[in-house]
N, C-alpha and C positions, 0 to 999 in steps of 0.2 A: 406455527410455521408461516402463516399468511402475513403476520406483521413483520417477520424477518424478511420475507421476500419483498413486501411493499417497501420496507426501508432500503433494501438493496437496490430496488428499481429506482427509487427517488435519489438516493445518494450517488450511485454509480451512473444513473441517467444524467444528472446534473454535470457530473465529471466527464461525461461522454459527449457533451454538446460539441466540443472542439473536434472530436473524432469524426462525428457523423454530420455535423451541420455548422462547419466553421464559418461559412459565408453568412448564414443566418445570425450566428453569434456576433460577428463583427458588425453587421447591420443593426442589430438590436442594441448593442453597446453604444453605437454612434447615435441612435435615435433617442434612447432613454438616458444616456450619460454613463460615464465610467462608475461613479459612486452608486448610482441606482442599480446598475448591473451587479456590482460587487455585493450590494445589500441583498438583492433577491437571491443571488447565487449562494451567499453565506447562510441565509435563512433556510433555503431549501436543503442545503447540505447538512445543517445542524438538525433539522427535522428528520431527514433521512437517517443520519447517524444515531439519533435518539431512538428511532424505530428499530434500527438494527440491534442496538443494545437491548432494548426491551424485548424484542421478538426472539433474540438469541437466548435471553434468560428464560423466556417462556418455553422455548423448544427444548432447552436442557432439562426441564422438569419431566418430560416424557420422551426420552431419547429412543431413536430407532437405530440399532446397530446394523450397519451394512457390512463392515468387516472389522477384524481386530488386528491392528498393525503389530508386527513383531517389535519387541522391546528395542532392538538395535536401531530401528527407524527413528526412535526418539532422540538418540544420540546424533544421528545424521541431521535430524531436524534442528537440533540445538546449534550445530555447526553452521547450517544454512541461515538460521536466524541471526547468528553473530555476523555473518557476511552481509545480511540484509541491513543490519544496524550500521555497518560501515558504509554501505551504499547510501542509506538515508542521510548519514552525516556528510557524505561527499556532496550532497545537493546544496549544502550551506557553507562549507569551508571554501573560501576563495582560492583559486589557482591550485587546486589539488589535481594530481595526475589521474585520479579515478574519473573525475568529471571530464577532464580533458580527453580521456580515451573513450569513455562510454556515453558521454553527452547527456544522458537522462538518468542519473543514478537513483533518483527517488522512485521512479517507475520500476526500475530494475529491483530496487529494494522491496517494493510491494510485491512484485512478481516472485522474488525469492522467498519472502515471508509467507505468502499464500501457498506456494508449492511445498515448503517445509511443513506447514501445518496440515496440508492434505496427506503428506506421508505419515504423520504421527497421529492422525485422528480418523476414525472410521464411522462416526455417527452421521446420520443424514443431515442434521443441521450444520455440522462442521463442513461436510462436503459442499452443501449449498453456499455457505458463507465464504469459505476459502476458494472454492471453485469459481464463484462469481468474481471475486477480486483478482484471481489469476487470469481469467478470461479478459477482464477489463484491462489489466496491466499489459497483457500481450497486445491487445488492440491499440492501446494508447501509445505504447512504445513504437509500434510500427507506424502509427500516424505521426508521431513526433519526428521520427527519422525522415519520413517523407516531406514533412514541412521544412525540416532543416535542409534537405537536399534541394528543395524548390527555392528556398531563400538563400542558398549558398552560405549557410551559417558556418562560422568558424569559431571554435572554442579556444580560449587562451591556453597556452601550454601550462602544464602543472609544474610545481616545484617539489623537490624532495621533502623539504620541511613541511609544506602544507599537506602533502600526502601522508607523511608520518603522523601529523596532528590528527588528520582525518581518521586514520586507522586506530590510533590510541583512544580518541574520544568515542568513536563508534563502539569499540570493544568494552570500554568502561560503561557506556550507556547500556550495552547489552547485558553486562554482568549485573548492573544495578537492577535492571528490569527482570532478568531471568531469576536471579537469586533473591530479590527483595520484593519487587512490585507486582510481578505476574500473579502470585498467589493471592494477595489481598484484593487486587483489582479485578482479576479474571476468575478467581476461584480454583485455579489449577496451579500446582507447583511443578513446573516442567523439569527443574533441576533441584537436587536436595540442598 
């Protein structure tokens, strides 16, 4: 569990610099340069992510059950993860209505994904992993909205076509992951 927690601290810590130390981040980027900042950020993120994967795998070998979710929560979790995939897609499709309305759909996608997995999993390592991501996403979304307000950020209006593409691509990606990739990659088949 220690390696999982270390990975979470490193990965989410790097991703939290803008939440807790935005002035320091800006000053450091200016001092060392954009490319050096991105390099250090990427290396720390990859190391943290690797530790999360390794630590989670180790923790799964000796699980501690905290609670057993009812089967119906798996179905609700699947629906929420489908929505999370649409949110993640909305971060990349230009001029879609979801991003125009919500402004930070990727963070909302992480929040929805983490919450869904907390509903469907009751082992300690699951609660630590998904709880950490949920807490980070809540704090990051709040911080991003404050930065938007301070900067007077305006998001371009979405179009119906771009929104439809976002929804279709998000749902297709969800189906591919849930029905095909989740089992081989994660070791759990959430849907038959």
